[in-house]
ZAGULO-891027 format. One line per 10 residues: their letters; for each residue x, z, y of C-alpha. Coordinates in steps of 0.02 Angstrom, whole numbers, plus 50000, padded with zeros to 5 digits. Layout:
ZAGULO-891027
A) X,Z,Y  ...
END
This chain:
ZAGULO-891027
MRSSRHRCLP) 50000,50000,50000  50141,50044,50117  50241,49887,50079  50090,49777,50113  50069,49853,50285  50253,49823,50322  50231,49641,50273  50092,49628,50403  50201,49693,50546  50305,49536,50589
PVQMKLRQKI) 50156,49433,50649  50103,49579,50760  50281,49589,50826  50279,49404,50869  50115,49427,50960  50190,49566,51063  50340,49459,51108  50228,49316,51159  50127,49433,51269  50288,49496,51349
LLLAVAPLAV) 50342,49317,51382  50174,49263,51452  50129,49419,51549  50301,49466,51617  50435,49334,51599  50331,49179,51637  50250,49248,51798  50421,49309,51855  50497,49138,51822  50355,49053,51915
AMLGIALAVR) 50373,49175,52060  50561,49147,52070  50535,48958,52063  50408,48971,52203  50529,49076,52305  50668,48951,52275  50559,48804,52328  50499,48898,52482  50677,48946,52530  50737,48767,52506
FQATALVRHE) 50593,48697,52608  50619,48822,52748  50807,48798,52746  50790,48608,52752  50665,48620,52895  50780,48740,52987  50930,48625,52963  50830,48476,53025  50772,48574,53177  50947,48636,53215
RMLVEAAYLQ) 51014,48459,53197  50888,48396,53323  50933,48536,53443  51119,48506,53424  51098,48319,53446  50985,48340,53598  51104,48467,53676  51254,48356,53641  51170,48201,53713  51113,48299,53864
SKETELRHYV) 51290,48358,53898  51359,48181,53874  51227,48108,53989  51275,48234,54122  51458,48191,54096  51423,48004,54108  51323,48030,54268  51471,48120,54343  51586,47976,54293  51469,47850,54373
ELAQSAIAPM) 51458,47955,54531  51648,47958,54534  51653,47769,54518  51524,47750,54655  51627,47860,54771  51780,47750,54733  51695,47591,54797  51581,47674,54925  51696,47635,55076  51699,47450,55034
VKSGRTDEAT) 51511,47443,55003  51471,47535,55164  51589,47425,55265  51455,47291,55263  51577,47159,55205  51514,47047,55064  51657,46925,55050  51737,46885,54884  51898,46976,54922  51811,47140,54960
RQAAMDALAR) 51709,47127,54802  51862,47085,54699  51953,47236,54771  51806,47345,54718  51810,47269,54544  51996,47300,54529  51971,47481,54580  51836,47504,54449  51941,47419,54313  52081,47544,54343
LDYGRDGYFF) 51962,47690,54313  51955,47743,54129  51945,47903,54028  52013,47882,53855  52035,47736,53738  51850,47688,53738  51799,47755,53909  51782,47618,54041  51664,47549,54175  51575,47382,54173
LYDLQGRNLM) 51487,47275,54304  51341,47155,54290  51236,47071,54421  51051,47111,54414  51018,46944,54329  51122,46991,54176  51286,46899,54212  51443,46999,54169  51559,47025,54319  51689,47143,54247
HPRQPELVGQ) 51731,47214,54075  51905,47290,54055  51898,47299,53864  51810,47132,53833  51871,47010,53966  51800,46864,53866  51627,46918,53923  51666,46900,54108  51560,46764,54187  51440,46749,54041
DLWLLRDPEG) 51252,46761,54062  51201,46898,53938  51022,46919,53995  50956,46864,53825  51088,46956,53721  51014,47052,53575  51096,47188,53472  51092,47189,53279  50923,47276,53286  50850,47139,53398
ALTIQKLVAA) 50842,47239,53560  50880,47152,53727  51026,47261,53776  51067,47197,53952  50886,47190,54003  50866,47374,53954  51019,47421,54057  50961,47321,54210  50787,47397,54199  50861,47572,54197
AKAGGGSVRY) 50972,47531,54346  50828,47458,54449  50725,47614,54408  50849,47722,54502  50980,47744,54366  50978,47829,54199  51039,47833,54021  51008,47702,53887  51048,47707,53700  51101,47542,53624
LWKKPSSQQV) 51221,47462,53500  51387,47387,53560  51554,47335,53487  51678,47478,53496  51845,47412,53566  51956,47528,53464  51878,47484,53296  51797,47315,53333  51641,47382,53243  51465,47392,53312
APKLGYVVAV) 51424,47574,53348  51285,47670,53435  51322,47699,53618  51248,47803,53759  51263,47714,53925  51227,47771,54103  51194,47639,54238  51152,47633,54424  51115,47490,54541  51221,47439,54691
PAWNWMLGTG) 51084,47348,54788  51197,47295,54931  51298,47184,54817  51163,47151,54682  51268,47245,54554  51234,47356,54405  51373,47482,54379  51385,47579,54217  51488,47666,54086  51456,47737,53913
IYLDDVEQTL) 51515,47840,53768  51509,47789,53585  51405,47902,53473  51483,47866,53302  51590,48022,53321  51433,48120,53359  51347,48047,53205  51497,48092,53098  51494,48271,53164  51307,48283,53129
RQLDARAETD) 51333,48214,52953  51465,48347,52923  51341,48479,52982  51210,48407,52863  51333,48408,52718  51382,48588,52755  51200,48639,52767  51161,48553,52601  51307,48644,52520  51242,48810,52588
IRETMAWIGV) 51068,48771,52522  51137,48729,52350  51235,48891,52347  51079,48987,52398  50980,48901,52259  51118,48945,52136  51112,49128,52189  50923,49129,52171  50942,49052,51998  51068,49184,51947
IAAISILLVA) 50956,49324,52014  50805,49248,51925  50900,49233,51762  50960,49414,51773  50784,49473,51817  50707,49376,51673  50838,49444,51553  50806,49622,51614  50617,49603,51596  50636,49523,51425
ASGLALNVSE) 50758,49659,51370  50640,49795,51435  50494,49713,51345  50592,49699,51184  50647,49880,51200  50466,49930,51225  50416,49821,51079  50548,49903,50969  50490,50074,51027  50309,50033,50988
HREADAKLRQ) 50361,49957,50823  50455,50114,50777  50310,50223,50832  50189,50116,50731  50306,50122,50582  50318,50311,50598  50128,50322,50605  50113,50212,50451  50238,50319,50357  50147,50477,50410
LAQRVVQSQE) 49980,50400,50363  50049,50346,50195  50116,50520,50165  49949,50592,50216  49858,50474,50097  49972,50526,49955  49953,50708,50003  49764,50691,50013  49761,50608,49843  49864,50748,49769
EERARLSREL) 49756,50881,49853  49598,50795,49788  49671,50784,49614  49719,50968,49621  49544,51017,49681  49460,50914,49546  49579,50987,49418  49535,51164,49471  49350,51130,49472  49355,51045,49302
HDGISQLLVS) 49463,51183,49228  49381,51333,49310  49202,51272,49307  49155,51131,49190  49293,51164,49063  49251,51349,49047  49066,51311,49030  49099,51180,48896  49210,51303,48801  49072,51432,48812
VKLVLEAATN) 48944,51306,48747  49063,51260,48607  49081,51444,48555  48892,51471,48559  48862,51315,48453  48996,51370,48329  48913,51540,48315  48744,51457,48282  48823,51344,48152  48904,51490,48062
RIRLAPTEGA) 48742,51587,48058  48645,51439,47987  48782,51412,47857  48781,51596,47804  48591,51619,47811  48502,51451,47800  48332,51534,47785  48347,51633,47947  48320,51489,48068  48221,51596,48189
SVAPILGMAL) 48374,51701,48229  48471,51546,48282  48345,51492,48415  48404,51617,48550  48583,51560,48526  48534,51377,48547  48434,51421,48701  48588,51504,48775  48687,51345,48739  48556,51239,48827
NRLDSVFNEV) 48561,51351,48981  48749,51336,48988  48736,51147,48969  48618,51148,49118  48753,51241,49214  48877,51107,49162  48762,50971,49225  48738,51061,49391  48926,51083,49410  48954,50898,49374
RRVARNLRPA) 48824,50851,49503  48906,50967,49630  49077,50890,49604  49005,50714,49615  48908,50761,49772  49069,50824,49854  49154,50661,49811  49010,50560,49886  48838,50633,49922  48701,50536,49835
LLDDLGLYAA) 48585,50568,49983  48696,50455,50089  48651,50307,49978  48473,50359,49937  48400,50430,50098  48528,50383,50232  48652,50467,50348  48531,50586,50436  48469,50663,50272  48648,50679,50210
LQHLAREMQA) 48698,50770,50371  48550,50889,50353  48599,50927,50172  48780,50954,50225  48721,51076,50360  48615,51174,50237  48759,51189,50113  48882,51250,50245  48757,51374,50318  48727,51447,50146
GSTLTINVTQ) 48905,51510,50132  48943,51557,50312  48875,51640,50470  48861,51474,50562  48697,51410,50632  48700,51220,50617  48567,51113,50700  48556,50928,50657  48453,50815,50769  48423,50629,50779
TGKPRSLADE) 48388,50524,50934  48349,50340,50963  48268,50219,50844  48338,50249,50668  48411,50100,50575  48502,50075,50413  48691,50077,50423  48817,49984,50320  48914,50081,50190  49077,50096,50288
PATALFRIAQ) 49009,50161,50455  48888,50280,50367  49027,50352,50260  49144,50364,50410  49018,50461,50516  48977,50576,50370  49161,50615,50339  49187,50646,50525  49044,50771,50526  49110,50851,50365
EALTNVERHA) 49287,50869,50435  49223,50932,50603  49109,51064,50525  49249,51119,50408  49367,51140,50557  49236,51237,50654  49206,51353,50507  49391,51384,50479  49466,51390,50654  49339,51391,50796
HATRVDVTLD) 49264,51567,50775  49098,51490,50826  48921,51548,50790  48825,51389,50830  48854,51203,50801  48744,51060,50862  48759,50894,50770  48673,50745,50851  48654,50571,50776  48609,50448,50914
FADRATRLTV) 48553,50270,50874  48586,50180,51038  48560,49993,51065  48741,49941,51044  48817,50087,50951  48786,50230,50833  48853,50392,50905  48889,50557,50819  48922,50713,50923  48973,50884,50858
RDNGTGFDVA) 48970,51026,50986  49016,51208,50950  49028,51367,51052  49197,51419,50982  49361,51465,51065  49427,51286,51078  49605,51224,51057  49742,51124,51147  49699,50943,51106  49858,50866,51180
RMQVDPSRGI) 49971,50985,51086  49875,50958,50926  49897,50769,50939  50086,50773,50961  50118,50906,50829  50158,50812,50667  50115,50961,50558  49944,50995,50634  49788,50894,50670  49818,50772,50528
GLRNLRERVA) 49634,50772,50483  49583,50730,50661  49712,50590,50670  49644,50520,50507  49469,50522,50580  49532,50433,50736  49614,50300,50628  49455,50280,50526  49350,50254,50682  49478,50133,50758
ALGGSFEILS) 49476,50032,50597  49290,50001,50626  49314,49955,50808  49240,50118,50874  49295,50256,50993  49341,50435,50955  49356,50575,51084  49383,50762,51081  49356,50877,51230  49398,51060,51206
APTGTLLTAS) 49391,51213,51318  49387,51402,51292  49197,51391,51291  49186,51263,51150  49233,51093,51083  49142,50925,51092  49186,50788,50967  49113,50614,50994  49127,50467,50875  49046,50301,50920
LPTAPQPFSP) 49037,50148,50809  48973,49979,50871  48817,49907,50796  48917,49757,50734  49083,49831,50676  49238,49739,50737  49376,49691,50615  49522,49808,50603  49689,49759,50680  49848,49863,50686
ETSQS) 49855,49843,50875  49687,49932,50891  49743,50077,50785  49905,50094,50883  49812,50104,51046
END
């Protein structure tokens, strides 16, 4: 019996592990994944926002710088413009002065007339004299027209694509232009933005590296957390498994002990009661046989002896019925649980000072064999405990047939006991633990409330008994 229960434990253990995985590890993993996705989304949005701020601030500072350069160039030619002279020599002198102004390898000034013809370009002299009004950049934008429009509007910055002199590659450029209306000129300068783009790409790469490192740390923390939860769950599972195994061993020992106690009781009753009566009957019958053999004609004198033998046989029959009734009362099968409880109360009152009242409430119904036997044994154990330990004078037994359950309550006015201590003490309360296990096996509930003024025991079995599972009994 014990080995069969142990063979049933592994599936239960697997169920517990699956519950641990589903109820603890899986939600934790989902939560950590959600946190990781939220952190990545927020970090990416923050990086994008910071990139926009850095780019805007950088362009703003470069625009201010370019404006200062243009103002410096304007101040360099201002005396010649204000002189009122418009001859070619004066204009050429102004162009030469602007061509000598530069700030770095790719920092220079350029001149166009307001119709788009190039007048001066220190880095690309091949453009001088060309009409570039219809010039388009690789993206199809009319570059010179955009610059002229900004100059006519009072001056401002324009972003466009232009060949970088140092690398001979087309690169994004930020230009700043103003108009010189007196001479029909557009004066401008610019700064190439490929270095800015490279710096921003480096910032993006660094931010992406930081995000990946953060994701890696979150993954490590999630893995450690999942391992800790799984380890805790397995430890709890092992603890419950050991506790269940200990309960099974204790229950098995109790079953063996109960069997031995029942065998010993039956042995005593058979030896002390039935055996002695049968020996007495045997002796009486032998005496009658001897008398008949010695005096065959005196049959009348044998009649009292045979009558004595019949009386003793009646006693044997009564003793056999008593033993059988203790094993399983016939009233439980013939008249039902309520009649069996009444008979049990009468028998216990006959040999004690207890007053036992048995009542029935609700609409009576027939019970299956297992629940009827379980409730009867609970009442029998409870009344036996009251008689032996409670020092009570009155016990009320109530059998309640509710709609969804059959409930048995046993209430006494005894001195009570410590229920919690009784449940943890392995050497005491074995009978009550067996009753609890019996009720749990039928899907019912078992409760004991005890105080110095008395004890209330309640056992409730559902109308449709649920199948037994080891998890229910362990709870």
